Structure formats: C-alpha cells, structure tokens
C-alpha positions as CSV (number, residue, x, y, z in Angstrom):
1,M,0.0,0.0,0.0
2,S,1.3,3.4,-0.9
3,N,0.8,6.8,0.9
4,V,1.1,8.7,-2.4
5,K,-2.1,10.6,-3.2
6,N,-1.3,11.7,-6.8
7,Y,0.2,9.1,-9.2
8,T,0.2,7.8,-12.7
9,E,-0.3,4.1,-13.1
10,Q,2.2,2.0,-14.9
11,G,2.0,2.6,-18.7
12,G,0.7,6.1,-18.2
13,E,-2.9,5.4,-19.2
14,K,-4.4,6.6,-15.9
15,T,-3.5,9.4,-13.5
16,V,-5.1,9.5,-10.1
17,I,-5.5,12.8,-8.2
18,G,-6.2,12.1,-4.6
19,G,-4.7,15.3,-3.3
20,V,-4.8,18.8,-4.9
21,L,-4.3,19.5,-8.6
22,E,-3.1,23.1,-8.9
23,I,-2.9,24.8,-12.2
24,A,-0.3,27.6,-11.9
25,E,-0.9,31.0,-13.6
26,G,-0.4,30.6,-17.3
27,G,-1.0,26.8,-17.1
28,Q,-3.5,25.2,-19.3
29,I,-5.6,22.0,-19.6
30,V,-5.8,20.9,-23.2
31,G,-8.0,18.3,-24.9
32,L,-11.3,19.1,-23.1
33,P,-14.3,19.8,-25.3
34,S,-14.8,23.4,-24.1
35,D,-13.0,26.1,-22.2
36,F,-14.0,27.3,-18.8
37,T,-15.9,30.5,-18.9
38,P,-16.2,32.4,-15.6
39,A,-19.6,34.0,-14.8
40,A,-19.8,37.8,-14.9
41,F,-19.3,39.6,-11.6
42,Q,-22.3,39.7,-9.3
43,A,-22.2,42.3,-6.6
44,D,-23.2,41.3,-3.1
45,S,-26.9,41.8,-2.5
46,S,-27.9,44.8,-0.4
47,A,-31.6,44.0,-0.8
48,S,-33.7,45.0,2.2
49,T,-36.9,43.2,0.9
50,I,-37.6,39.8,-0.4
51,A,-38.6,41.3,-3.7
52,G,-35.2,42.9,-4.0
53,L,-33.4,39.7,-3.1
54,V,-35.4,37.9,-5.8
55,V,-34.1,40.4,-8.3
56,D,-30.5,40.0,-7.2
57,F,-30.8,36.2,-7.2
58,N,-32.3,36.1,-10.6
59,A,-29.5,38.3,-11.9
60,L,-27.0,35.8,-10.5
61,L,-28.9,32.9,-12.2
62,A,-28.9,34.7,-15.5
63,K,-25.1,35.2,-15.3
64,L,-24.5,31.6,-14.5
65,K,-26.6,30.6,-17.6
66,V,-24.8,33.0,-19.9
67,A,-21.4,31.6,-18.8
68,G,-22.6,28.1,-19.5
69,L,-22.3,27.0,-15.8
70,M,-26.0,26.3,-15.6
71,V,-28.3,24.9,-18.3
72,S,-31.3,26.9,-19.4
73,E,-34.7,25.4,-19.6
C-alpha cells in the first residue's frame, strides 16, 4: 500500500489525483471539449426586501446561464 495521493499508473494510461491539482498561472488544460468561462461579476446583495433579493438572485442565475455554468430550460 502506498501513501502517495497523486500518481500515474504504470503505462501512463491513468493518472489519479487524490490530493490537490493546482494549475499555476499561465498553465492550461488541453483536450477538453470546451474552455471554462467564468460567470460575470455579481455584486453582493444589499436588498432589504424579499422582492429585492429575488431580483438580485435572478441576476445571478442569468449570469451563470450565460457563462454556461447552468443549463437553461
């Protein structure tokens, strides 16, 4: 039994990440079907009513959908 959390199996066909995978600034992951797109900035809510909070929350949901981080109906 090994205490190594991250390793590549013999032959290189499989890499196991049991610890942390850190992508340094400028690093890239290639070969995936799409690039990661961060959602647009959403300011903290300062709503003082439920109706105002609903507006802020719906704005967040819309930004997640536009970024492709949430599917639309």
